[in-house]
C-alpha positions, -999 to +999 in steps of 0.1 A: +328-261-302+363-255-312+387-229-299+382-204-328+344-204-324+346-200-287+370-170-292+346-154-317+316-158-294+334-144-264+348-115-283+315-105-298+299-108-264+326-087-247+324-060-275+286-058-271+288-055-233+315-028-235+294-008-261+263-012-239+283+001-209+295+031-229+260+039-241+247+037-206+274+060-194+267+085-221+229+085-216+225+082-179+255+098-162+264+133-174+299+135-160+312+105-178+307+115-214+343+110-225+346+076-207+313+065-224+325+075-258+358+057-252+340+025-242+318+026-273+350+030-295+367+001-277+337-022-281+334-013-318+371-020-323+368-054-306+339-063-328+357-052-359+389-071-351+369-102-343+350-100-375+382-095-394+399-125-377+369-147-382+368-140-419+406-144-422+409-177-403+378-195-413+397-228-416+419-220-386+453-202-386+481-216-406+505-231-381+534-253-392+570-258-381+582-230-404+557-204-391+564-213-354+602-211-361+599-177-378+577-164-350+602-175-324+631-160-342+613-127-348+604-124-311+640-133-301+654-106-323+628-081-311+638-089-275+675-083-282+668-050-300+646-039-271+674-048-247+698-026-267+673+003-266+671-001-228+709+001-226+708+032-249+681+048-228+702+041-196+732+060-211+710+088-224+697+093-189+731+088-172+748+114-195+717+137-191+714+141-229+676+142-228+653+146-198+627+118-199+601+107-175+587+072-170+559+077-195+583+085-223+606+056-215+577+031-213+562+045-245+595+041-264+600+006-251+564-005-259+566+008-295+601-007-299+589-041-289+557-041-310+573-026-342+604-047-341+585-079-334+561-074-363+587-059-386+612-087-381+585-114-384+572-098-416+608-096-430+615-133-421+582-144-437+592-126-469+626-144-468+608-177-466+628-194-438+653-188-410+687-203-410 
C-alpha cells in the first residue's frame, strides 16, 4: 500500500469516526447539540477534501525540482512578509494606534501566513520559474 492510499483510508476513517461522534452527541446528550453539529460538519469536510484530493492526485502529486523550488521560495517570501507584519503590529501597539488583544493579533498573523504563502506560490507557478 503506497502513501497516498494509506492517507486516503486514514482520512475516510477519521471523517467517519468524527461524524459518528457528532451524531452520538446530537442524539444522546442534549446539552451538546452545537458541539455535535460542529463535529458532523468537520467530518463531512474531511471526507470531502479527501475525496477531492484522491480524485486530483490519482497518479500521485506532481513533484519535481521546479515545484519544490517554487514552494520553498513562496514559503520564504511568506515568512518574510509575516515578519514585517509582526514588526508593524509591534509599532501599532507601541504607539497605541489600535487596541488589539491576543486573538486579533493571532488571527491577523495566521491569515497573513496562509494568504501570502498560497498567493505567492500561485504567482510563482504562473511565472513558471524562480530566478
